[in-house]
VOPAGU-2260 file (C-alpha; in pm, 1 decimal, decimal comma):
REM VOPAGU-2260
SITE   aa  ch    i         X         Y         Z
SITE  UNK   A    0   -2071,8     946,7  -17403,3
SITE  UNK   A    1   -1835,4     948,8  -17105,4
SITE  UNK   A    2   -1698,8     592,4  -17119,3
SITE  UNK   A    3   -1746,4     287,5  -17336,0
SITE  UNK   A    4   -1942,5     278,3  -17660,2
SITE  UNK   A    5   -2306,7     339,7  -17740,8
SITE  UNK   A    6   -2489,6     242,8  -18059,4
SITE  UNK   A    7   -2766,0     476,6  -18171,0
SITE  UNK   A    8   -3020,0     407,5  -18444,7
SITE  UNK   A    9   -3288,9     627,2  -18594,7
SITE  UNK   A   10   -3639,6     486,8  -18575,7
SITE  UNK   A   11   -3741,2     330,9  -18905,2
SITE  UNK   A   12   -4007,3     524,3  -19089,2
SITE  UNK   A   13   -4255,5     328,1  -19293,8
SITE  UNK   A   14   -4137,3     289,2  -19652,0
SITE  UNK   A   15   -4310,9     168,9  -19966,2
SITE  UNK   A   16   -4290,5    -207,8  -20022,5
SITE  UNK   A   17   -4017,5    -167,3  -20286,9
SITE  UNK   A   18   -3780,5     -18,2  -20027,0
SITE  UNK   A   19   -3862,8    -259,7  -19745,9
SITE  UNK   A   20   -3514,9    -418,7  -19755,0
SITE  UNK   A   21   -3329,7     -93,6  -19680,4
SITE  UNK   A   22   -3126,7     -94,4  -19363,1
SITE  UNK   A   23   -3161,5     148,8  -19079,5
SITE  UNK   A   24   -2809,5     297,1  -19043,6
SITE  UNK   A   25   -2684,8     382,6  -18700,2
SITE  UNK   A   26   -2378,3     534,8  -18540,3
SITE  UNK   A   27   -2142,9     417,9  -18267,1
SITE  UNK   A   28   -2047,4     684,3  -18015,4
SITE  UNK   A   29   -1731,6     678,6  -17806,8
SITE  UNK   A   30   -1620,1     921,3  -17532,3
SITE  UNK   A   31   -1655,0    1291,2  -17614,8
SITE  UNK   A   32   -1893,6    1224,9  -17901,8
SITE  UNK   A   33   -2263,5    1300,3  -17937,5
SITE  UNK   A   34   -2530,4    1249,0  -18198,8
SITE  UNK   A   35   -2802,5    1475,0  -18333,2
SITE  UNK   A   36   -3114,7    1340,2  -18499,6
SITE  UNK   A   37   -3231,9    1530,4  -18807,9
SITE  UNK   A   38   -3597,0    1430,6  -18819,5
SITE  UNK   A   39   -3671,5    1584,2  -19160,4
SITE  UNK   A   40   -3403,4    1359,8  -19312,3
SITE  UNK   A   41   -3439,9    1070,1  -19066,4
SITE  UNK   A   42   -3061,8    1088,8  -19028,1
SITE  UNK   A   43   -2812,1    1080,1  -18741,8
SITE  UNK   A   44   -2518,6    1322,0  -18739,3
SITE  UNK   A   45   -2221,6    1243,8  -18513,0
SITE  UNK   A   46   -2014,9    1527,4  -18366,0
SITE  UNK   A   47   -1779,4    1614,4  -18080,7
SITE  UNK   A   48   -1932,5    1732,5  -17752,0
SITE  UNK   A   49   -1907,7    2103,9  -17678,0
SITE  UNK   A   50   -1656,7    2061,3  -17392,6
SITE  UNK   A   51   -1456,2    1739,3  -17438,6
SITE  UNK   A   52   -1310,7    1588,5  -17120,2
SITE  UNK   A   53    -995,6    1382,8  -17066,9
SITE  UNK   A   54   -1033,6    1007,0  -17095,8
SITE  UNK   A   55    -692,5     950,2  -16933,3
SITE  UNK   A   56    -566,0     977,7  -16575,5
SITE  UNK   A   57    -420,9    1293,0  -16417,1
SITE  UNK   A   58     -70,9    1139,4  -16432,3
SITE  UNK   A   59    -102,8    1091,1  -16806,5
SITE  UNK   A   60    -226,8    1449,9  -16851,7
SITE  UNK   A   61     113,3    1569,8  -16730,0
SITE  UNK   A   62     261,8    1409,2  -17042,3
SITE  UNK   A   63     113,2    1690,7  -17252,9
SITE  UNK   A   64     434,7    1891,7  -17226,4
SITE  UNK   A   65     646,1    1882,6  -17541,3
SITE  UNK   A   66    1002,6    1992,1  -17614,7
SITE  UNK   A   67    1090,6    2005,3  -17984,4
SITE  UNK   A   68     840,9    1722,1  -18038,2
SITE  UNK   A   69     730,5    1608,1  -18383,6
SITE  UNK   A   70     373,5    1713,8  -18454,2
SITE  UNK   A   71     273,5    1348,0  -18494,2
SITE  UNK   A   72     368,9    1292,4  -18128,1
SITE  UNK   A   73     162,3    1595,2  -18019,8
SITE  UNK   A   74    -143,4    1483,1  -18216,7
SITE  UNK   A   75    -108,3    1124,7  -18088,2
SITE  UNK   A   76    -102,1    1250,8  -17728,2
SITE  UNK   A   77    -414,1    1463,0  -17781,3
SITE  UNK   A   78    -594,6    1174,9  -17951,9
SITE  UNK   A   79    -515,2     951,7  -17654,4
SITE  UNK   A   80    -607,7    1220,8  -17399,5
SITE  UNK   A   81    -954,5    1281,4  -17547,4
SITE  UNK   A   82   -1027,1     959,1  -17733,6
SITE  UNK   A   83   -1082,5    1154,8  -18055,3
SITE  UNK   A   84    -928,8    1112,5  -18399,3
SITE  UNK   A   85    -712,3    1387,3  -18551,4
SITE  UNK   A   86    -674,5    1382,2  -18928,3
SITE  UNK   A   87    -387,0    1570,7  -19089,7
SITE  UNK   A   88    -149,0    1533,5  -19381,4
SITE  UNK   A   89     149,0    1354,2  -19229,4
SITE  UNK   A   90     367,6    1416,9  -19534,1
SITE  UNK   A   91     300,8    1793,1  -19544,0
SITE  UNK   A   92     345,8    1830,2  -19166,4
SITE  UNK   A   93     642,0    1593,1  -19134,5
SITE  UNK   A   94     888,5    1873,9  -19051,2
SITE  UNK   A   95     662,8    2041,9  -18793,2
SITE  UNK   A   96     778,7    2035,1  -18430,1
SITE  UNK   A   97     652,2    2202,4  -18112,9
SITE  UNK   A   98     772,3    2310,0  -17772,1
SITE  UNK   A   99     477,9    2384,7  -17546,4
SITE  UNK   A  100     275,1    2267,2  -17248,3
SITE  UNK   A  101     -89,4    2183,5  -17312,2
SITE  UNK   A  102    -193,8    2057,0  -16969,7
SITE  UNK   A  103    -437,3    2323,3  -16849,4
SITE  UNK   A  104    -620,7    2432,7  -17164,2
SITE  UNK   A  105    -945,0    2284,8  -17291,4
SITE  UNK   A  106    -937,1    2095,6  -17621,1
SITE  UNK   A  107   -1040,3    2392,9  -17834,8
SITE  UNK   A  108    -770,1    2612,8  -17679,3
SITE  UNK   A  109    -509,5    2339,0  -17731,6
SITE  UNK   A  110    -601,6    2315,6  -18099,3
SITE  UNK   A  111    -599,2    2694,7  -18135,9
SITE  UNK   A  112    -250,2    2715,7  -17981,0
SITE  UNK   A  113    -117,4    2437,8  -18203,6
SITE  UNK   A  114    -268,1    2595,8  -18514,7
SITE  UNK   A  115    -126,3    2939,7  -18433,4
SITE  UNK   A  116     220,4    2792,9  -18377,6
SITE  UNK   A  117     204,8    2599,7  -18705,6
SITE  UNK   A  118      13,6    2851,1  -18915,4
SITE  UNK   A  119    -260,2    2590,4  -18956,1
SITE  UNK   A  120    -635,6    2567,8  -18901,6
SITE  UNK   A  121    -874,6    2306,6  -18768,7
SITE  UNK   A  122   -1236,6    2210,1  -18799,6
SITE  UNK   A  123   -1448,2    1936,5  -18650,6
SITE  UNK   A  124   -1612,2    1706,5  -18902,3
SITE  UNK   A  125   -1813,0    1393,1  -18817,4
SITE  UNK   A  126   -1665,1    1369,8  -18465,1
SITE  UNK   A  127   -1311,4    1401,1  -18600,8
SITE  UNK   A  128   -1064,8    1689,1  -18583,6
SITE  UNK   A  129    -929,1    1785,1  -18925,1
SITE  UNK   A  130    -608,2    1993,0  -18931,6
SITE  UNK   A  131    -516,5    2186,4  -19247,2
SITE  UNK   A  132    -163,4    2319,6  -19294,1
SITE  UNK   A  133      87,6    2410,1  -19561,9
SITE  UNK   A  134     358,7    2247,8  -19351,1
SITE  UNK   A  135     666,3    2378,3  -19174,1
SITE  UNK   A  136    1007,8    2469,1  -19309,4
């Protein structure tokens, strides 16, 4: 999805009469998300596209330079830039700050840089970015 939202539903497979009231779950995709259909399970799996693109203007991209910025500010800027959710433990990472420029790198490189600076790691789960860290001192 590049802009807007798209709802995707798996085709209903015929079920025995006792299960005829079951709903056909779907997913809503927003920018930089995609869905994969697992036919054996008749299930949709949402994920992040391979190369996420900015959903903000070029002028706003220049705001990805940080000087002694709280990590919450950095993550908020990346969420806004890509339209993706970043999940992290705000209490554990409360004391983490960064000074860096993240204007030219792709999303994966940005996350790698942040994680190296904070001794953290990230993974992508259900079209969300999950950051794991022991915090900063």
